[in-house]
C-alpha positions as CSV (number, residue, x, y, z in Angstrom):
1,X,-27.9,12.5,-9.6
2,X,-29.7,11.5,-12.8
3,X,-26.4,12.0,-14.7
4,X,-24.6,9.8,-12.2
5,X,-27.2,7.0,-12.5
6,X,-27.0,7.2,-16.3
7,X,-23.3,6.9,-16.2
8,X,-23.5,3.9,-13.9
9,X,-25.9,2.1,-16.3
10,X,-23.6,2.7,-19.2
11,X,-20.7,1.3,-17.3
12,X,-22.7,-1.8,-16.5
13,X,-23.7,-2.3,-20.1
14,X,-20.2,-2.1,-21.4
15,X,-19.0,-4.7,-18.9
16,X,-17.0,-2.3,-16.6
17,X,-17.3,-1.9,-12.9
18,X,-15.5,-0.3,-10.1
19,X,-14.1,-3.6,-9.1
20,X,-12.3,-4.0,-12.4
21,X,-10.3,-0.8,-12.1
22,X,-7.0,-1.6,-10.3
23,X,-5.1,1.3,-8.9
24,X,-1.9,0.2,-10.5
25,X,-3.3,0.0,-14.0
26,X,-1.3,1.9,-16.5
27,X,-3.4,1.1,-19.6
28,X,-7.1,0.4,-19.1
29,X,-8.2,-1.1,-22.5
30,X,-11.7,-1.1,-23.7
31,X,-13.4,-3.9,-25.6
32,X,-12.9,-2.0,-28.9
33,X,-14.7,-4.5,-31.1
34,X,-17.9,-4.4,-28.9
35,X,-17.9,-0.6,-28.6
36,X,-16.5,0.4,-31.9
37,X,-13.8,2.5,-30.3
38,X,-10.6,2.7,-32.3
39,X,-8.3,3.8,-29.4
40,X,-7.8,2.2,-26.0
41,X,-9.2,3.9,-22.9
42,X,-6.5,5.4,-20.8
43,X,-6.5,6.2,-17.1
44,X,-7.6,9.8,-17.7
45,X,-10.8,8.5,-19.4
46,X,-11.9,6.7,-16.3
47,X,-14.2,8.8,-14.1
48,X,-12.5,10.3,-11.1
49,X,-14.8,8.5,-8.6
50,X,-13.6,5.1,-10.1
51,X,-9.9,5.9,-9.7
52,X,-8.1,5.0,-6.6
53,X,-5.2,6.9,-5.2
54,X,-2.0,4.8,-5.1
55,X,-0.7,4.2,-1.6
56,X,3.0,4.5,-0.9
57,X,5.0,1.2,-0.6
58,X,8.0,0.7,1.7
59,X,10.3,-2.2,1.1
60,X,13.2,-2.7,3.5
61,X,16.4,-4.3,2.3
62,X,19.2,-5.4,4.6
63,X,22.7,-6.8,4.0
64,X,24.3,-10.1,4.9
65,X,22.8,-12.4,7.6
66,X,25.3,-15.0,8.8
67,X,24.2,-17.0,11.9
68,X,27.4,-18.9,12.6
69,X,30.2,-19.0,15.2
70,X,29.3,-16.8,18.3
71,X,25.7,-16.3,17.1
72,X,25.1,-20.0,17.5
73,X,25.6,-19.8,21.3
74,X,23.9,-16.4,21.6
75,X,20.8,-17.5,19.9
76,X,20.7,-20.9,21.7
77,X,21.0,-19.2,25.1
78,X,19.1,-15.9,24.5
79,X,16.5,-17.0,21.9
80,X,16.0,-16.5,18.2
81,X,14.5,-13.0,18.6
82,X,17.4,-11.6,20.6
83,X,19.6,-10.3,17.7
84,X,16.7,-8.5,16.1
85,X,15.0,-6.9,19.1
86,X,16.0,-3.3,18.3
87,X,15.0,-3.4,14.6
88,X,12.0,-5.6,14.7
89,X,9.5,-2.8,15.0
90,X,10.9,-0.9,12.0
91,X,11.0,-3.9,9.8
92,X,7.4,-5.0,10.7
93,X,6.1,-1.5,9.9
94,X,7.3,-1.9,6.2
95,X,5.1,-3.5,3.6
96,X,7.8,-6.0,2.7
97,X,11.3,-6.9,3.9
98,X,14.3,-8.6,2.2
99,X,17.6,-10.0,3.5
100,X,20.6,-11.6,2.0
101,X,20.8,-15.0,3.7
102,X,24.5,-15.8,3.7
103,X,24.2,-19.1,5.7
104,X,23.3,-22.5,4.5
105,X,20.4,-23.9,6.6
106,X,21.4,-27.5,6.9
107,X,22.6,-30.2,9.3
108,X,25.0,-31.6,6.7
109,X,28.7,-31.8,7.4
110,X,29.7,-32.3,3.8
111,X,31.2,-28.8,3.3
112,X,32.5,-27.5,0.0
113,X,36.0,-27.2,1.5
114,X,36.8,-23.6,1.1
115,X,38.3,-21.4,3.8
116,X,35.0,-20.3,5.4
117,X,31.9,-22.5,5.4
118,X,28.7,-21.2,7.1
119,X,25.6,-23.1,8.2
120,X,22.9,-22.9,10.8
121,X,20.2,-25.2,12.0
122,X,16.6,-24.6,10.8
123,X,15.3,-23.1,14.1
124,X,17.4,-20.0,13.4
125,X,15.0,-19.1,10.6
126,X,12.3,-18.4,13.2
127,X,14.2,-15.2,14.2
128,X,14.0,-13.9,10.6
129,X,10.3,-14.7,10.5
130,X,9.5,-13.1,13.8
131,X,11.5,-10.0,12.8
132,X,9.3,-9.5,9.8
133,X,11.4,-10.7,6.9
134,X,9.4,-12.0,3.9
135,X,12.0,-12.8,1.3
136,X,15.7,-13.8,1.2
137,X,18.3,-13.7,-1.5
138,X,20.2,-16.9,-1.9
139,X,22.4,-15.5,-4.6
140,X,25.8,-15.3,-2.8
141,X,29.0,-17.2,-2.2
142,X,28.0,-19.1,0.9
143,X,24.6,-20.6,0.1
144,X,26.3,-23.7,-1.3
145,X,29.0,-24.0,1.4
146,X,27.5,-27.4,2.1
147,X,27.2,-28.3,-1.6
148,X,23.9,-29.1,-3.4
149,X,22.6,-31.0,-0.4
150,X,23.0,-27.9,1.8
151,X,21.2,-25.7,-0.8
152,X,18.3,-28.1,-1.2
153,X,18.0,-28.3,2.6
154,X,18.0,-24.5,2.8
155,X,15.2,-24.3,0.2
156,X,13.2,-26.9,2.1
157,X,13.5,-25.2,5.4
158,X,12.7,-21.8,4.0
159,X,9.5,-23.2,2.6
160,X,8.7,-24.8,5.9
161,X,9.1,-21.5,7.7
162,X,7.1,-19.5,5.1
163,X,10.0,-17.4,3.8
164,X,10.2,-16.9,0.0
165,X,13.5,-16.8,-1.8
166,X,15.2,-15.7,-5.0
167,X,18.6,-16.3,-6.6
168,X,19.0,-20.0,-6.3
169,X,17.1,-23.2,-6.9
170,X,16.9,-26.9,-7.7
171,X,17.7,-26.0,-11.3
172,X,18.3,-23.0,-13.5
173,X,14.6,-22.4,-14.1
174,X,14.0,-22.0,-10.4
175,X,17.3,-20.2,-9.7
176,X,16.7,-17.4,-12.3
177,X,13.0,-17.1,-11.5
178,X,11.6,-13.9,-10.1
179,X,9.4,-13.5,-7.1
180,X,6.5,-11.1,-7.6
181,X,4.2,-9.8,-4.9
182,X,1.3,-7.4,-5.0
183,X,1.8,-4.5,-2.5
184,X,-0.9,-1.9,-2.2
185,X,-2.3,-3.1,-5.5
186,X,1.0,-2.7,-7.4
187,X,3.1,-5.6,-8.7
188,X,6.7,-5.6,-7.4
189,X,9.1,-8.1,-8.8
190,X,12.3,-9.2,-7.1
191,X,15.4,-10.7,-8.8
192,X,18.7,-11.8,-7.4
193,X,22.1,-12.7,-8.9
194,X,25.6,-13.3,-7.6
195,X,28.8,-12.1,-9.4
196,X,30.9,-13.6,-6.6
197,X,30.9,-17.4,-6.8
198,X,33.9,-19.7,-5.8
199,X,33.5,-22.2,-8.6
200,X,31.5,-22.7,-11.9
201,X,30.0,-25.8,-10.2
202,X,27.9,-23.4,-8.2
203,X,26.0,-22.2,-11.3
204,X,22.5,-23.6,-11.6
205,X,21.9,-25.6,-14.8
206,X,18.9,-27.3,-16.4
207,X,19.6,-30.4,-14.4
208,X,21.6,-29.3,-11.3
209,X,20.8,-27.1,-8.3
210,X,22.8,-23.9,-8.0
211,X,23.0,-20.1,-7.8
212,X,21.7,-17.5,-10.3
213,X,25.0,-16.3,-11.8
214,X,25.5,-12.6,-12.3
215,X,28.7,-12.9,-14.4
216,X,26.8,-13.2,-17.7
217,X,25.5,-9.6,-18.0
218,X,23.7,-10.3,-21.2
219,X,21.5,-13.0,-19.6
220,X,20.8,-10.8,-16.6
221,X,19.8,-7.9,-18.8
222,X,17.5,-10.2,-20.8
223,X,15.8,-11.5,-17.7
224,X,15.2,-8.0,-16.4
225,X,13.7,-6.9,-19.8
226,X,11.4,-9.8,-19.8
227,X,10.3,-9.4,-16.2
228,X,9.6,-5.7,-16.7
229,X,6.9,-6.4,-19.3
230,X,4.4,-7.8,-16.8
231,X,5.1,-5.9,-13.6
232,X,5.1,-2.4,-12.3
233,X,8.5,-2.4,-10.6
234,X,11.6,-4.6,-10.8
235,X,14.1,-4.6,-7.9
236,X,17.4,-6.3,-8.3
237,X,19.6,-7.6,-5.4
238,X,23.1,-8.2,-6.7
239,X,26.0,-9.9,-4.9
240,X,29.2,-8.2,-6.2
241,X,32.3,-6.1,-5.4
242,X,35.4,-6.3,-3.4
243,X,35.4,-7.2,0.3
244,X,36.0,-4.3,2.7
245,X,36.2,-1.8,-0.1
246,X,34.0,1.2,0.6
247,X,33.5,2.2,-3.0
248,X,32.2,0.1,-5.9
249,X,34.4,-1.0,-8.8
250,X,33.9,0.8,-12.2
251,X,32.3,-2.3,-13.6
252,X,29.6,-2.2,-10.9
253,X,28.5,1.3,-11.8
254,X,28.4,0.4,-15.4
255,X,26.5,-2.8,-14.7
256,X,24.0,-1.0,-12.5
257,X,23.2,1.4,-15.3
258,X,22.7,-1.4,-17.8
259,X,20.3,-3.1,-15.4
260,X,18.3,0.2,-15.0
261,X,18.3,0.8,-18.7
262,X,16.9,-2.7,-19.1
263,X,14.0,-1.9,-16.7
264,X,15.3,-2.3,-13.1
265,X,13.7,0.3,-10.8
266,X,16.3,-0.1,-8.1
267,X,19.6,-2.0,-7.7
268,X,20.7,-3.1,-4.2
269,X,24.1,-4.6,-3.6
270,X,25.9,-6.8,-1.0
271,X,29.2,-8.8,-0.5
272,X,31.8,-6.2,0.5
273,X,30.8,-6.5,4.3
274,X,31.0,-2.8,4.6
275,X,28.6,0.0,3.7
276,X,29.2,1.6,0.3
277,X,27.6,4.8,-1.1
278,X,24.5,5.5,-3.1
279,X,23.7,6.9,-6.6
280,X,20.8,7.7,-8.8
281,X,20.8,6.9,-12.4
282,X,17.9,8.0,-14.6
283,X,16.0,8.8,-11.4
284,X,16.4,5.2,-10.1
285,X,18.3,4.4,-6.9
286,X,21.4,2.3,-6.5
287,X,22.7,1.1,-3.2
288,X,26.1,-0.4,-3.9
289,X,26.5,-2.4,-0.6
290,X,24.5,-2.7,2.5
291,X,27.3,-4.3,4.4
292,X,26.6,-6.9,7.1
293,X,23.3,-7.0,8.9
294,X,23.8,-9.8,11.4
295,X,27.3,-11.2,11.8
296,X,29.3,-12.8,14.7
297,X,31.0,-10.8,17.4
298,X,34.4,-10.6,15.8
299,X,33.3,-7.7,13.6
300,X,34.0,-4.1,14.6
301,X,34.2,-0.7,13.1
302,X,33.1,-0.4,9.4
303,X,32.2,-4.1,9.2
304,X,29.8,-3.7,12.1
305,X,28.1,-0.6,10.6
306,X,24.8,-1.6,9.2
307,X,21.3,-0.3,8.7
308,X,17.9,-0.6,7.1
309,X,17.5,0.6,3.5
310,X,14.0,1.6,2.6
311,X,13.0,1.6,-1.0
312,X,9.9,3.8,-1.1
313,X,7.6,3.7,-4.2
314,X,5.4,6.8,-4.2
315,X,3.5,8.5,-7.0
316,X,5.5,6.4,-9.6
317,X,8.8,7.6,-8.1
318,X,11.3,5.2,-6.4
319,X,13.0,6.8,-3.5
320,X,15.4,5.5,-0.8
321,X,16.0,6.2,2.9
322,X,18.7,4.7,5.2
323,X,18.4,4.2,8.9
324,X,21.9,3.4,10.5
325,X,22.4,0.7,13.1
326,X,25.4,-1.1,14.5
327,X,26.1,-4.8,15.2
328,X,27.3,-5.1,18.8
329,X,28.0,-8.5,20.4
330,X,25.5,-10.4,18.3
331,X,22.7,-7.9,18.5
332,X,21.7,-5.0,16.1
333,X,21.6,-1.8,18.1
334,X,20.6,1.8,17.7
335,X,23.6,4.0,18.7
336,X,21.8,7.3,18.8
337,X,21.6,10.5,16.9
338,X,25.4,11.4,16.9
339,X,26.2,8.0,15.3
340,X,23.4,8.4,12.7
341,X,24.7,11.8,11.7
342,X,28.3,10.5,11.5
343,X,27.2,7.7,9.2
344,X,25.1,10.0,7.0
345,X,28.1,12.4,6.6
346,X,30.4,9.4,5.8
347,X,27.9,8.0,3.3
348,X,27.5,11.3,1.6
349,X,31.3,11.5,1.2
350,X,31.5,8.1,-0.6
351,X,28.4,8.5,-2.7
352,X,27.8,10.0,-6.1
353,X,26.0,13.3,-6.4
354,X,23.6,12.7,-3.5
355,X,22.8,14.3,-0.2
356,X,21.0,12.9,2.8
357,X,18.3,14.8,4.5
358,X,16.5,13.2,7.5
359,X,17.6,9.8,6.3
360,X,16.3,10.3,2.8
361,X,18.9,9.9,0.1
362,X,18.3,12.5,-2.7
363,X,20.0,13.3,-6.0
364,X,21.7,16.7,-6.0
365,X,20.2,17.6,-9.4
């Protein structure tokens, strides 16, 4: 007891206290000039009773959310919560949840004029909030379907409903900015980019609203490197690939590895509207496409196959799990064990050196 009291006195004298020791600290540095210590204190030098055990973090990612066409009537008649009723509990249990919002939230009628232009009125965002989503990526090829006005409306309404966003903004500074949250005392940073954009006018500039472009690899890599300096984990949501292709292009695999080499701890993809496989590179997970998550009732088969991807951070490892669902007449449904096993078998077959055990995706070696 006397030794413990003595130790506590010393800690007070040198300006340290239990409250200053954060469980995600990787380098606890002493005041070397005051104490005359030539080397920094590391985590091992902190007494065991002052160290806190890191709690696991679960972050759920889902694919494309498009609340147009049949979903307009369904939500208007059955309520904003109806499409999410079967996944709400799983999403809310996670520490954080992210979706790709592929619908402009606006009342504007001034569309960009391409073949498909998607928009939804602001009340639809209430369903995302109630389902448990915290953050959306706006880095995709539909956020500016109603031009700059539609994008700025989307940002305004997201803020009104308390949903954070990445991947677009009122200018390039906002569009390429990260979003960082502290989850279980660990800093997790999110970035989003789109490598599928219909026109260069969609790029955010210093003076113009737009999307965070993913075409310029060097810029993306530079942003990831800079963000990694001041955070524990960097998670990148990338809009890329070929629609309805169940495997990534060669450039995607190469690009994902470059992002991980730059400091990304996971890369999550969207745009193909179908599920693609998984891969680990340098121990870090890659999910090439999460497919659709909420889409109108015209989809069926592979385009209706969906699920919840859990990125799990535990003991400084980044793991991933997948829970399959299906989009059926404007609602996301659980189709049972046989369906899940079939999807797992299919995903193993189109993935790269992974196996799936009880939903967890693991590297083979």
